[in-house]
N, C-alpha and C positions, 0 to 999 in steps of 0.2 A: 526608864524615866525616873527623874528625881521625884522625891516625895513632895506632895503639896503641903502648904502651911496648914496649921491647925489640925495636923494628924490625918488629913484626908489624902490617902495614898492613891496612886494611879489604879491599883487593883480594884478599889471600891468607888472610884470617881463617878462613873455613870450610874451605878446602883444607888449611891447616896443622893445624887441629883434627882433620880427617878423617884426616890422616897419623898424628897422635899416637894416635888411636883404633886405627888398624890396626896400628901398631907396639907398642901397649900401653905407651907411655912415659907412665905415669900422673903422674909428677912434673911433666913439661912440660905434659901435658894439663890438669892441675888449674890450673896457672898461666894457661894460655891461656883456659880456661873462665872463670876469675875476671875476666880482662881483657875477654873478650868480653861477659860479663854486664853489665859497666859500660858498654861502648861501645854495646851494642845497645839500651840503655834508651830512647833517643830517636831511634833509627834509623827511616827511612822506606823505605830500599832496602837490599838486601844482595847484593853481588857474590859470585861463587863458585858451586860446584856444590852446590846445596842438596839435590838428590836423593841424591847420594853421601853427604853428611853425614848425612841422615836414615837411610839404610840402615846406615851405620856405627853410628849411635846405637842403632838397633834391635838390632843385634848385641851391642853392649857392654852394653845393659840386660839382655839375655837371659842374659849371663854373670855379671852382678852382681859384678864384682871389688871386693874390700874396699878397695883402694887408691884407687878412684874417688870423687871428691866428688859423690855422687849428687844431693844437694840442688841444687848449682849447675848440674849437668848438666841437671836437669829444668827449671830456670829458663831456661837457654840454649835448650833445646828449645822451650819455649813462645814465646820471643821469635823464634826462627827460623821456626817454623811460622806465626806471625802475619805474617811477611814473605814467605811462600811461597805461590804460587798453588795452588789446590786441585788442579789437574791435575798439578802437580809433586809434590804430597804423595801422590797416588794412584800415582805411578810408584814410590814407595818402599814402599808398604804394600798388600799384597793383602788381600782379604776373609778368606782363610784365615789369614793372619798376624795380622790383628786379632782373629780368633776365638781363636787360640792365646794371644794376649796377654791377652785378657779372662779366659781360663780358667786363666792361669798362677799366680794368687795372688801375683805379684810386683808390688808397688805401682807401680814405675816403668814396667813394661810395660803395666799396666792404665791408668795415667795417660796413657801415650803413645797407646794405642788410643782412649781417651775423648777426648783432644784432637783426634785426627784425625776421629773421628765428629762432634764438635761443629762442625767446620769444613765439614761436608757441604753441598754445593751441587748441587741443592736439598737441604733438610734431610731429606726422605724418601728420599734416594738409596739408603740401605741398609735400608729398611724390610722388604724381602722376603728378606733374606739370612740371617736367624737371629741376627744380632749383637744385636738388641734382646732376643731371647729369652735369650741368654747373660747379658746385663746383668741382666735380671730374676731369673734363677736365682741369680746372685751376690748381688743385692740382698736376696733373701728367704731367704738362708741365714744363720741367726743367728750362725754361726761366722765369717763373712767379716769381715776386719779393717776397722776403722772408717775408716782412710784410703782403702781401696778403695771402701767404701760411699759416702764423700764424693765421690770422683771420679765414680762412676756416677750419683749423684744430680745432680751439677752437669751432667753430660752430658745426662741425660734432660730436665733443666730447659730446656736449650738446644734440644732437638729436639721437644718435645711440642706446640709450636705448629703442627706439620705434621700434616695430617689422616691421612696414610699411617702415620706413627709412632703416632698415637693409635689407629688401627684395629688396628695390630699389638699394642698393649698391651691395649686394652679388649675386643677381639673375639678375636684369635688366642690371647691369653694369659688369657682370661677364667677358665678353670678354675684356673689357677695363682693368680690374684688371689682367687677365691672360696675356694680351699683355705687361703690365708693368713688370710682373714677367719674361716673356720670354726674353724681351729686357735687363733686369737686369742692367739698368742704375743706377749707385750708388746713384744719387740724388733722382730719382723717386722711386727706390726700398726702400730707407730709409723712404720716405713718406708713401709708402704702408705698411711698417712694423708698423709705428706709427698708421695708420688707423686700421690695424688688431688688434693691441693691445687695441685700444679704443673700438672696437666692441666686442672682446672676452668675457669680463665679462658678457655680456648680451645675448650671443648666447645660443642656445640649440642644441641638437644633429642633428636636421634636417638642421641647418644652417652651421654647421661646415664641411668644405670640406678640405681634406688633401691637395689638389692641390692649395689651397689658403693659408692655415694657417701653413703648414709644409714645411720647406726648407730642402731638402735632401742632401746627400753627394756630388752629382755633383755640386749643387749650392753653397755649402759651400766652396768646393775647387775652384770653379770658382771665388767666392768672394775673396779668398786668392790670386789668381793669378791676379785678376783685380784691386783690391783696398783694402788695409788692413783695411781702415775705413769702407768699406762695410762689411767685415768679422766681425769687431767689432760690427757694428750695428745689424747684424743678430744674433750674440751671445747675445748681450744685449736684443734682442727681445725674445730669449728663456729664459733668466733670468727673464724677466718680466712675461712671461707665467707661469713660475714655481711659482712666487710670487702670481700671481692672482689665479691660480688654487689650489696651495698649501694652501692658506688661507681659501678656501671653501671646500676642499676635504672631510672633515668630515661631511659636511652637504649636499653636492650635488653629486649624482652619476655621473652627467655629468662631474664634475671636475676630478673624478677618471678616467673616460673614456678618457678624453683629455690627462691627464698625461700619461696614458698607451700608447696612440698613439704617443705622442710627444717623450717620453723618449725611446721608442723602436727605434727611429731614432737617438736621441741626444746622448745617452750613447755610442754606438759603434763609432759614428763619432768623437765625441770630446775625447773619450777615446783613440782612435788611434792617434789623433792629439797630445794628451799629451805625449804619448809614443815616438812620433817622434819629440817632441818639441825641444829638445836639438840639433837636426840636422837641424832645420829650423830657420834661422836667424830672419825672419819676425815674426813668431809666438812667439819665445822666447823673442824678443825685444819689440814688440808692442802688442802681443795678450795674453801674459802670464797671466796678471792680470784679463783679461776677462774670460779666461778659469777657473781661480780659483774662480771668482764670480759665474760662472755657477755651479761648483762643490759644492760650499758652499750651494747654493739653493737646489741642489739635496739632500745634506746631511740633510737639515733642514726639508724635507718632513716628514709628520707623518708616512708614510709607508717607513720603513727603507730598504726594500729589494732592492729598486732602487740604493741606494748608496752602499749597500753591493755588488751588481753586478758590479758597476763601480770600486769599490776598488779592488775586487778580480780579475777582468779581466784586469784592466789597471793601477790603481794608486799604488798599493802595499804600503799601509799606514804603513810603518815600519821605524825604525830609519836608516835603510840602504838606504832609499830613500833620495836623496840629498835635496828634497823639504819638508822633514818631518817637519822641524822647521817652515816652512811657513804654512803648513797644520794645525799645532797646533794653529795658530792664528785665524782660521775661520771655520774649520770643526765643525760640531755639537759636543759639549763637551761630551755628554753622549756616543756618538759613539767612540770618542777618548779614553775615560776611559774604555770602554768595550774591545777595541782591544789592547790597550797599557797601561793598568793600572799600571803594575809594573814598566815599564820603566819611565812613567811620574812621579810617586811618588818618584822614585829613582834619577831622574835627573833634575826635574824642580826646579831650584833655583830662589831666588828672586833677579834678576839682571836686569839691563836696557834692555839687549838683549831679555829677556823673558817676558817683560811687556805685549806685545800684546797677548801672549799665556795665561798669567794670566788673562787678561781682558776677554778673550774668556771663560776660564774655570769658571770664576766667574758668567757668564751670565746664568748658569743653576744650580739650587739648588742641584741636584743630583751630579754633578761633583764638585761643590764647597765643599760640605760636605766631599768629599773624599780627597781633596787637602788642606783644610784650615789649617791643623796642620802645614804645611810647611810655612804658612803665619804668622810669628811671628813678634812681635814688633821690636825686634833687627834687623831682616832681612829687614823689611820695612824701618826702620830709617837709615840703611846703604846705602840706595839709595840716589842719589842727590835729593834735595828738589823738583825740577820740576817733576822728575819721581815718587816721592811719590804722588804728586797730580794727576798724570795720573792714577795711581793705585787706589787711594782713590775715584776718580771721579766715577769709575766703581763700587767700593765696596759699595758706598752709593746709588747706583741705585735701589737696591733690599732690601726688608725688611730682608731677611734671612742673607745677608752678612753685612748689616748695623748693625744688632744686634750683629754680631760677632765683628765688630769694636768697638761698644759701650761697650760690656761686657768683651771682652778678649784682646783688644789692647789699654789699657788705656794710655800707653806712646805715642802711635801714635795719639790718640785723643788730648792729651795735647799739643803735638807738632803742631798739625794742628790748634788749637785754638790760639796759640801764634803767633802774627804777626811779630815776629822777629825784634821788635823795628822799624817797618816800612821799613825793608830792602828788602822786597819782591817787587821788582820794575819791574821785567820782566813781560810784559803785559799778555802773554799766561799763565804763572804760576799763576799770580794773578787771572786771569779769571777762571782757573781750581779750585783754592781754593774757589772762590765765588760759583762755581757749587757744590763743596763738601758741603759747609755750607747750600746752598739752598736745596740740596737733603736731608740733615739731617733734616732740618726744615719742610719738607713735612710729616714727621712722627709725631705721636702725642706725647705730652709731657710725657705721661706715659712711652712710649718706650724709649725716651731719658733720662728719669729719672734725675739723678744728672747732666747730660750733657746739659739739656734743657736751663737753663739760661746762662751758659757760651757760648753755641753755638749762642744763640740770640745776646748776647753782642758782640761776635766776628764778627757776620754778620753785626750788626749795625755799628760797628766801621770800618769795611771794606768798607761799602757803604758810610758812612758819614765822614770817616777820623778819625784818632786818634790812640791810642795804647791800646791794651788789657792789663789790669792789670794782673801781674803775679798771684795774688791770685785767679783771676777769671779763668785764663787759666789752673791752676793746681788744682782747688778745687776738681774735681772729682777724679783725680789721687790720691790725698791725702786721699780722702774719702774711695777709694777702698783699 
């Protein structure tokens, strides 16, 4: 390591800071901490007495002196603990001390205890000590400061992959969790949802309990009546479950089992809510997009029968549905083409109002191949320039659609490479054009063929400034 300024070398770094801690020389200490924070950014080893440093830090945090730069101190602590073996960490912190820290309501002490617990090796080391119970008590106290809640949530997220930790939470603290559910306080219930979401990816069938993980019709209607944000959070919770379980359903029988249990509840509840949505001001005004997010995730599941049931019983995914144009923007493209193939081909024009539907249909090769003939150079170039970039940003995300752009839409490519004499000044449009060029340059030069050098040049000039020469911008168009 390089030497610190003011002659504070790496060899005496920790010891010097520890001395300043003990002498309460806060002016010197804050300077040392700032320098240490910079020096430790890329450190891989750290000489000095780490145990004494951590003990002194624990003491200073408990005193919470106003003169101390607490933010920098916390950052240095994180860096030091990351460079310290867990055995050395345990020499500085007893279980009793960590318990006092968690109960102290002092953010830096709670953070300190949570960082130590997060480093547990094995992760279930403290499962039987009561420290998890203390964290849950703090978590489900609505008056707990948000900074403390955040530290506890991050710590539990690190630990819940361990079976002993999950047992402590789901079995030993079952009554606490059920009490939180029954009280249905918006703040604490939202925290419970986050905890369940963090645990779910690691659970097995023996740990999954409907009374903990599944919120039924009564609770969802209660959430609607009590607090629209609680309803939104419950809906988001289900969206998250579908993403987690859907991503692994082809590999894990457990995921299929969970999806079956969850969707047997979710589909009828949210299907009915959708059918009544236009009669309910709160759902239509505040909950609509969250229902649509849920429907999107159901449509994206590898097993299509769930969405087929939702559609046939509740959604009615036809042009007669007033929300059909919205559904076109996010429902699984292959399903849309299966049920409304002729209508889509006959009515999907390249206009600004249809851009999101086009972006959705482009996202799957099967649907893109069916609609791409409607995507002509003249149609795209008739769009305002910013909308062209919105469309091309998606078109360049996938090899199959990028090939279509490169091989069949030469006028669009030339127009994209032309910087319009520097007249593209709107930041969002310029950023989209940058993404288009970057996306293209992720493909190999063989695929870009004659477009490779012009695209490189356009990107270089976009980043460094300048103007793309007409001959470069149009070389491939002329070639073709």
